[in-house]
C-alpha positions in Angstrom: 5.6 -34.1 15.6 8.4 -36.7 16.4 11.5 -36.1 18.6 13.7 -35.4 15.5 11.5 -32.9 14.2 11.3 -31.3 17.5 15.0 -31.2 17.8 15.3 -29.8 14.3 12.4 -27.0 14.8 14.6 -25.5 18.6 18.3 -25.6 16.5 16.7 -23.7 13.7 14.4 -21.1 16.1 18.1 -20.9 17.9 20.0 -20.4 15.2 17.5 -17.8 13.7 18.0 -15.9 17.2 21.5 -15.8 17.3 21.2 -14.5 13.6 19.1 -11.9 14.3 20.7 -11.0 17.8 24.3 -10.6 15.5 22.5 -8.6 12.3 21.2 -5.9 15.0 24.0 -5.7 17.6 26.4 -4.7 14.0 23.5 -2.0 12.6 23.7 -0.5 15.9 26.5 1.7 15.3 25.2 2.7 11.5 22.1 3.9 12.3 21.4 7.5 13.8 18.5 8.4 15.7 19.4 11.9 16.8 19.4 14.8 15.4 22.6 17.0 14.0 23.6 20.6 15.2 25.7 20.7 12.4 25.7 23.7 10.3 26.0 22.3 6.8 23.1 19.7 7.9 21.0 22.6 9.2 21.6 24.9 6.3 19.9 21.8 3.7 16.8 21.6 6.3 16.7 25.2 6.2 17.3 25.7 2.6 14.7 22.5 1.4 11.5 24.1 3.9 12.3 27.5 2.0 11.8 26.3 -1.1 8.9 23.8 -0.2 7.2 27.3 1.3 7.6 29.1 -1.9 6.3 26.2 -3.9 3.5 26.1 -1.6 2.4 29.7 -1.9 2.9 29.5 -6.2 0.1 26.9 -5.4 -2.1 28.6 -3.4 -2.4 31.4 -6.0 -3.6 28.8 -9.2 -7.4 29.0 -9.3 -9.8 26.8 -11.2 -12.8 27.9 -13.1 -15.5 25.7 -12.6 -18.5 27.0 -14.4 -18.2 25.1 -16.8 -19.6 22.6 -14.8 -22.7 24.5 -14.5 -22.8 25.0 -17.9 -26.4 23.9 -19.3 -24.8 22.3 -21.9 -22.5 20.1 -19.6 -25.6 19.3 -17.5 -28.2 18.0 -20.6 -25.3 15.3 -21.1 -26.2 12.0 -20.4 -25.2 8.4 -20.2 -24.8 5.8 -22.3 -23.5 2.8 -19.9 -25.5 -0.1 -20.1 -26.2 -1.4 -16.7 -24.5 -5.0 -15.4 -26.5 -7.9 -15.5 -27.0 -10.4 -12.8 -25.0 -13.4 -12.7 -25.0 -16.5 -11.1 -22.0 -17.2 -8.9 -19.9 -20.3 -8.2 -21.2 -23.9 -8.1 -22.5 -25.9 -4.9 -19.4 -28.3 -5.0 -16.4 -26.6 -6.2 -14.3 -29.4 -5.7 -17.0 -31.6 -8.1 -16.0 -32.4 -11.6 -17.5 -29.4 -14.2 -20.0 -31.8 -16.1 -21.4 -32.8 -12.9 -24.9 -30.5 -12.2 -26.0 -27.4 -14.0 -22.6 -26.4 -12.4 -24.0 -22.3 -10.8 -25.4 -22.1 -7.6 -27.5 -18.8 -6.9 -27.1 -17.6 -3.5 
């Protein structure tokens, strides 16, 4: 690497570090990681929690009847799928022209 390219890399690296530091410095006042004990905020959290608990209780009461899967008609169903045939994959030389050789290899 030439001397000019090295100097350019160092300058660009320093500019990036300065920009990242300035960005983080300006963002430190906007982000708050602490919890707030404000009454409206706590009431909102408690209301959302109550709604979550109520919905969870409703979902716990839901039941599924799985007797259908044990029925003899369901168990007698058969699959009509066809097995996938093995095919050769790739070429011995991926950079060679497509006309050269068979074009496939068996690994």
